[in-house]
C-alpha positions as CSV (number, residue, x, y, z in Angstrom):
1,M,19.5,-0.5,8.8
2,D,20.0,1.4,12.0
3,V,16.5,3.6,12.3
4,L,16.4,6.4,14.8
5,I,12.7,7.5,15.1
6,L,12.1,10.9,17.0
7,D,8.9,11.6,18.9
8,L,6.8,9.0,20.2
9,T,3.7,10.9,20.6
10,H,2.4,11.1,17.1
11,G,2.6,7.4,16.2
12,G,6.1,7.1,16.6
13,D,5.9,3.6,18.3
14,L,3.7,2.3,15.7
15,L,6.6,2.9,13.3
16,A,9.3,1.7,15.6
17,R,7.2,-1.6,15.9
18,R,6.9,-1.6,11.8
19,Y,10.4,-1.2,11.2
20,R,11.4,-3.5,13.8
21,D,9.0,-6.3,12.2
22,Q,11.1,-5.5,9.1
23,G,14.1,-6.8,10.6
24,H,15.9,-3.1,11.2
25,E,17.8,-1.9,14.4
26,V,15.6,0.8,15.9
27,T,16.1,3.3,18.6
28,A,13.1,5.5,19.3
29,V,13.3,8.8,21.4
30,D,10.5,10.3,23.5
31,V,11.7,14.1,22.5
32,Y,8.4,15.5,24.3
33,G,9.0,13.8,27.6
34,L,5.6,12.3,27.5
35,C,6.0,8.7,27.9
36,S,6.2,7.0,31.3
37,D,9.0,5.0,32.3
38,A,6.6,1.9,32.0
39,E,5.9,2.9,28.5
40,L,9.6,3.0,27.7
41,R,10.6,-0.3,29.5
42,S,7.9,-2.1,27.3
43,L,9.2,-1.0,24.2
44,D,12.7,-2.1,25.3
45,D,11.1,-5.3,25.9
46,E,10.0,-5.6,22.4
47,G,13.6,-5.0,21.5
48,I,13.4,-1.5,20.4
49,E,15.8,1.0,22.1
50,A,13.8,3.6,23.9
51,L,15.5,6.6,25.2
52,R,14.6,10.3,26.4
53,A,17.3,11.9,24.2
54,A,18.8,11.1,20.8
55,P,22.0,9.3,21.1
56,P,25.3,10.8,19.7
57,R,25.8,8.0,17.0
58,E,25.3,7.6,13.2
59,F,22.2,6.1,11.9
60,E,21.2,5.3,8.4
61,L,17.7,6.4,8.6
62,L,16.1,9.0,10.6
63,V,12.5,9.4,10.7
64,S,10.7,12.7,12.5
65,P,7.2,14.4,12.1
66,V,7.2,17.5,9.9
67,H,6.6,19.4,13.0
68,C,9.4,18.1,15.1
69,P,12.1,20.7,15.8
70,D,15.8,19.4,14.5
71,S,17.1,20.8,17.8
72,F,15.8,17.3,19.2
73,I,18.6,15.4,16.6
74,R,20.8,16.8,19.2
75,D,24.6,14.8,18.5
76,A,22.8,12.2,16.3
77,S,23.7,12.0,12.7
78,F,22.1,10.1,9.6
79,R,22.6,9.2,6.2
80,R,19.1,9.7,4.9
81,R,15.9,11.5,6.4
82,S,12.3,10.7,6.0
83,S,9.1,12.3,7.5
84,F,6.5,10.4,9.2
85,H,4.3,11.2,6.3
86,Q,6.9,9.8,3.8
87,A,7.3,6.7,6.0
88,V,3.9,6.0,6.1
89,G,3.7,6.3,2.2
90,E,6.5,3.6,2.1
91,L,5.1,1.1,4.8
92,I,1.4,1.4,4.1
93,D,-0.2,-2.1,2.1
94,D,-4.0,-0.8,2.3
95,D,-5.3,-1.3,-1.1
96,R,-8.6,-0.1,-0.6
97,F,-9.8,2.8,-2.6
98,R,-8.6,5.8,-0.2
99,I,-9.2,9.3,0.3
100,E,-7.0,11.4,2.4
101,V,-8.1,15.2,3.4
102,T,-5.9,17.7,5.0
103,G,-6.1,21.5,5.6
104,V,-6.2,24.2,8.0
105,K,-10.1,24.6,7.8
106,G,-12.9,22.3,7.0
107,K,-11.3,18.9,7.2
108,T,-13.6,17.1,9.3
109,S,-16.7,18.6,7.5
110,S,-15.5,17.8,4.4
111,C,-14.6,14.0,5.4
112,H,-18.2,13.7,6.8
113,L,-19.9,15.1,4.0
114,I,-17.7,13.1,1.4
115,A,-18.5,10.0,3.3
116,H,-22.3,10.7,3.6
117,M,-22.3,11.2,-0.3
118,L,-20.6,8.2,-1.1
119,A,-22.7,6.3,1.0
120,A,-25.8,7.6,-0.1
121,D,-24.3,6.8,-3.6
122,G,-24.3,3.1,-2.4
123,R,-21.0,2.6,-1.1
124,S,-19.7,1.0,2.0
125,V,-17.5,3.7,3.5
126,L,-15.1,3.7,6.4
127,L,-14.8,7.2,7.9
128,H,-11.8,7.9,10.0
129,S,-11.8,11.8,11.5
130,S,-11.0,13.6,14.4
131,S,-14.6,12.8,15.6
132,G,-14.1,9.1,15.6
133,R,-14.2,6.0,13.3
134,E,-17.2,5.4,11.6
135,L,-18.7,2.6,9.2
136,F,-21.3,3.3,6.7
137,R,-22.9,0.2,5.1
138,N,-26.6,-0.8,3.6
139,G,-27.9,2.6,4.8
140,T,-26.6,2.1,8.1
141,R,-24.1,4.1,9.9
142,R,-22.3,2.8,12.9
143,T,-19.6,4.1,15.3
144,L,-16.3,2.2,15.8
145,Q,-14.5,4.0,17.7
146,K,-14.9,7.6,19.3
147,E,-11.5,9.2,20.0
148,V,-8.9,8.5,17.4
149,S,-5.5,10.3,16.1
150,I,-5.5,12.1,13.0
151,N,-1.7,11.9,12.6
152,P,-0.7,10.1,9.5
153,V,0.8,6.9,11.2
154,S,-2.8,6.3,12.0
155,L,-3.4,5.0,8.1
156,L,-1.1,1.9,9.6
157,S,-3.5,0.8,12.0
158,L,-7.1,1.4,10.0
159,P,-9.9,-1.5,10.8
160,E,-9.6,-3.9,8.1
161,D,-13.4,-3.6,7.1
162,D,-14.1,-4.8,3.7
163,V,-15.5,-1.2,2.5
164,D,-15.6,0.3,-1.0
165,V,-14.0,3.7,0.2
166,V,-11.7,4.7,3.3
167,V,-12.0,8.4,3.6
168,A,-9.2,9.7,6.3
169,E,-8.4,13.1,7.7
170,M,-5.1,14.1,8.0
171,S,-3.6,16.5,10.5
172,L,-0.7,17.7,8.5
173,G,-0.5,15.9,4.8
174,G,-0.9,12.6,3.9
175,S,1.0,9.1,2.5
176,G,1.0,10.5,-0.6
177,E,-0.2,7.1,-1.9
178,A,-4.1,8.1,-1.4
179,D,-6.2,7.5,-4.7
180,I,-7.5,11.0,-3.9
181,G,-5.5,13.7,-2.0
182,I,-7.4,16.9,-1.2
183,I,-6.0,20.0,0.3
184,T,-9.2,22.1,1.6
185,D,-7.8,25.5,1.6
186,R,-4.9,27.7,0.6
187,D,-5.5,30.8,2.7
188,A,-3.8,30.0,6.0
189,D,-0.3,28.8,6.9
190,Y,1.6,28.9,10.3
191,A,5.2,28.2,11.5
192,I,6.0,24.5,12.5
193,A,9.1,23.0,13.9
194,A,9.8,25.8,16.0
195,G,9.6,28.3,13.3
196,T,11.5,26.4,10.9
197,R,9.2,24.9,8.6
198,S,5.6,25.9,7.3
199,A,2.5,24.1,7.4
200,R,2.1,24.7,3.5
201,E,5.0,22.5,2.9
202,A,4.0,19.7,4.8
203,K,0.4,19.8,3.3
204,A,2.5,19.7,-0.1
205,S,3.1,16.0,0.5
206,M,-0.5,15.1,-0.6
207,I,0.1,16.5,-4.3
208,G,1.6,14.0,-7.3
209,R,2.9,11.0,-5.5
210,A,-0.2,8.8,-6.6
211,G,-3.7,8.9,-7.5
212,R,-5.2,12.4,-8.3
213,T,-4.9,15.5,-6.1
214,L,-7.9,18.1,-5.4
215,L,-6.5,21.7,-4.7
216,P,-8.4,24.8,-3.9
217,L,-8.5,27.3,-6.7
218,G,-5.2,29.2,-7.0
219,H,-3.2,26.6,-5.3
220,R,0.3,26.3,-7.1
221,V,0.9,23.1,-8.5
222,P,4.6,21.9,-7.9
223,D,6.8,21.6,-11.2
224,G,6.8,18.1,-12.4
225,V,3.3,17.3,-11.4
226,R,1.2,16.2,-14.7
227,A,-1.6,18.8,-15.1
228,D,-4.3,15.5,-15.7
229,M,-3.6,14.5,-12.2
230,V,-4.7,17.4,-10.4
231,E,-8.2,19.1,-10.4
232,C,-9.2,22.1,-8.4
233,H,-12.5,22.6,-6.0
234,G,-14.0,26.1,-5.6
235,G,-16.4,28.4,-7.6
236,R,-19.3,25.9,-7.9
237,V,-21.5,27.3,-4.6
238,K,-23.4,30.5,-4.6
239,M,-25.1,31.0,-1.0
240,G,-28.6,32.4,-0.6
241,R,-29.4,34.9,2.3
242,K,-28.0,33.8,5.7
243,A,-30.5,31.5,7.0
244,R,-32.0,32.1,10.6
245,L,-30.8,29.6,13.1
246,G,-32.8,26.3,12.4
247,E,-33.8,27.1,8.9
248,G,-32.3,25.4,6.0
249,Q,-29.7,27.4,3.8
250,R,-30.5,27.7,0.6
251,L,-27.9,27.9,-2.3
252,T,-27.3,27.7,-6.2
253,L,-24.9,25.0,-7.1
254,R,-23.1,24.9,-10.4
255,L,-22.9,21.5,-12.0
256,G,-23.7,21.1,-15.8
257,D,-26.3,23.6,-15.2
258,E,-27.1,25.8,-12.1
259,V,-29.2,24.1,-9.6
260,D,-31.0,25.2,-6.4
261,V,-30.3,23.3,-3.2
262,T,-31.9,23.7,0.0
263,L,-29.6,22.3,3.3
264,Q,-31.2,20.9,6.3
265,G,-31.6,23.6,9.3
266,C,-29.9,21.3,11.9
267,Y,-26.5,22.8,10.9
268,L,-25.4,26.2,10.0
269,G,-25.2,25.5,6.4
270,A,-23.2,28.6,5.3
271,A,-20.5,27.7,7.2
272,Y,-20.4,24.7,5.3
273,R,-19.6,26.3,2.1
274,G,-16.1,25.3,1.9
275,A,-16.8,21.6,2.8
276,I,-19.5,21.5,-0.2
277,E,-17.3,22.9,-2.6
278,V,-14.5,20.1,-1.5
279,A,-17.0,17.3,-1.2
280,V,-19.1,17.7,-4.5
281,A,-15.6,17.9,-6.4
282,A,-14.3,14.7,-4.8
283,A,-17.6,13.1,-5.3
284,L,-17.6,13.7,-8.9
285,M,-13.9,12.8,-9.1
286,A,-14.8,9.5,-7.1
287,G,-17.3,8.8,-10.2
288,V,-20.8,9.9,-8.5
289,D,-23.3,11.2,-11.0
290,E,-24.1,14.6,-11.3
291,S,-27.9,14.1,-11.3
292,A,-27.3,12.5,-7.7
293,I,-25.4,15.5,-6.1
294,V,-28.4,17.6,-5.0
295,G,-30.1,15.0,-3.4
296,H,-27.1,13.8,-1.4
297,L,-26.7,17.2,-0.2
298,E,-29.9,17.7,0.8
299,S,-30.0,14.4,3.1
300,F,-26.9,15.4,4.8
301,K,-27.5,16.3,8.5
302,G,-24.1,18.1,9.2
303,V,-21.2,17.2,11.8
304,P,-21.9,16.8,15.5
305,G,-20.4,20.0,17.3
306,R,-19.6,21.3,14.0
307,G,-21.7,24.2,13.6
308,E,-24.4,22.2,14.7
309,V,-28.2,23.8,15.6
310,R,-30.0,22.8,18.3
311,L,-33.6,23.3,19.9
312,N,-33.8,25.5,23.3
313,G,-37.2,25.7,24.3
314,D,-39.0,27.9,21.6
315,G,-35.6,28.8,19.9
316,H,-32.3,27.3,18.6
317,Y,-28.7,27.9,19.6
318,L,-25.1,27.1,17.8
319,L,-23.2,24.6,19.1
320,E,-19.4,24.3,18.5
321,R,-18.0,21.8,20.4
322,N,-14.6,20.1,19.0
323,P,-10.9,20.3,19.5
324,G,-10.5,22.6,16.4
325,I,-12.0,25.4,18.0
326,S,-10.0,28.6,17.4
327,A,-10.1,32.6,17.0
328,A,-10.5,31.9,13.3
329,S,-12.9,28.9,13.3
330,I,-15.1,31.1,15.6
331,A,-14.9,34.0,13.6
332,H,-15.9,31.9,10.2
333,Q,-18.9,30.8,12.2
334,L,-20.1,34.1,12.9
335,E,-19.5,35.3,9.7
336,S,-22.5,32.9,8.9
337,L,-24.6,34.6,11.2
338,E,-26.8,37.7,10.7
339,P,-25.1,40.2,12.7
340,G,-27.5,41.7,15.7
341,G,-26.5,40.8,19.4
342,G,-27.1,37.8,21.3
343,S,-24.8,36.2,23.6
344,A,-22.0,33.4,23.8
345,V,-20.7,31.1,26.4
346,L,-16.9,29.3,25.5
347,V,-15.9,26.8,27.6
348,P,-12.1,26.2,27.0
349,A,-10.2,22.7,27.9
350,D,-8.7,22.1,31.2
351,R,-6.1,19.9,29.4
352,K,-3.0,20.3,27.6
353,V,-4.1,21.3,24.1
354,C,-2.0,21.8,20.9
355,D,-2.7,25.4,20.4
356,A,-3.8,28.1,23.0
357,L,-6.9,30.2,22.4
358,D,-6.2,33.7,21.2
359,M,-8.8,35.3,23.6
360,E,-8.1,38.9,22.1
361,A,-8.9,37.8,18.6
362,I,-12.3,36.0,19.7
363,R,-13.3,39.0,21.7
364,R,-13.2,41.1,18.7
365,S,-14.8,38.8,16.5
366,M,-17.6,39.0,19.0
367,D,-17.7,42.7,19.5
368,A,-18.0,42.9,15.6
369,W,-21.1,40.7,15.8
370,G,-22.7,42.5,18.7
371,M,-22.2,39.0,20.6
372,R,-21.6,39.3,24.2
373,L,-19.0,36.6,25.7
374,T,-18.9,34.9,29.0
375,V,-15.7,32.2,29.7
376,D,-16.8,29.6,32.1
377,H,-13.5,27.6,32.7
378,D,-15.2,25.0,34.8
379,A,-18.0,23.8,32.9
380,L,-16.3,21.6,30.6
381,G,-18.3,18.5,29.8
382,L,-21.6,20.1,31.1
383,D,-24.7,19.5,28.5
384,P,-24.5,22.4,26.2
385,S,-28.3,22.8,26.5
386,L,-27.5,23.8,30.1
387,L,-25.1,26.1,29.2
388,A,-27.3,27.7,26.8
389,E,-30.3,28.0,29.5
390,R,-27.7,29.1,32.1
391,Y,-26.1,31.9,30.0
392,G,-29.1,32.6,27.8
393,A,-26.6,32.0,24.9
394,S,-27.3,31.8,21.3
395,V,-23.6,30.5,20.9
396,V,-22.5,27.8,22.9
397,L,-18.6,26.9,22.2
398,Q,-16.8,23.8,23.8
399,K,-13.0,23.7,23.1
400,E,-12.1,20.2,23.5
401,A,-8.4,18.6,24.0
402,Y,-6.8,17.5,20.9
403,R,-6.6,13.9,20.9
């Protein structure tokens, strides 16, 4: 089979090698021009035709990411088409119990909380998320790799540890072959592929192809999907009053009955409401007993850099340090705080990132909360405690580059 792969930035090189290993003729195109000449020569040396533009000939199969514009096809033609998601679903041979999580908001926090709850339940867990790869086993937690990609092709290169569960964060949809596929939210959608497709369409790849799917309340279930294979998350959590920084957030959780939960004060618990809804539903779906849920929630310490609360002298400050910082995520965190003034410092990444910060929207959110904002373009990588002290900030935002 003659295969054309568009995009070498989001795992296309790994797909090219997989198809080559199956005996296919493979042409891989660096559509974004991000590969060096040496990298393209390396692929050529491995028996993969590596080009800067799609050649004007017919292919049996075209494989490209869902966000790749059709303009990159140029004069090439094809008989069949597959997204990277679909290709991974066809190629993956990992038989470990796997939970895949996608969405616009709350993916990383949901994955960490799911992994924590399953590990607290006595299972060994491999966590793959935008904050790295970690192994939970026998009460210990070990970092395997700090920087990883969460594109769907990353599922083909997960470590082969003998674990009970793999929890994987996916950037835009999943393989469709997970034991549990999860979409975290239904509110936000955005255009991809140069405005020709929507992110919601891509995330729908999670639904109904294998295993069970966990959807947000109100999400439409596609025609032909069996009702018993789909469950919903949402409506279980009722937050108490907003906790002050450093205090544990109190909430009421509806299981069989309503039970009270007090989260730890080292993270902004109110901002984790969606993640808690997702993780509780996922844990129950994965067989965790209701009687253990409260203890697992109360022992969770949050995700570093995601609504993290740190000491600063006699007080506390809120730290957001991750690639996913956006106007929407900042507004979400501020809504979990009591209005009343203070100051914030924002340090944008000085490297190319996948989305630009909407500074006007950020300033509107800050104004609404009476928060004074300082933007420092030269402080990337500085210790956040130094930034909090330098600016007298109660909120420190460090926008890192996407990996």
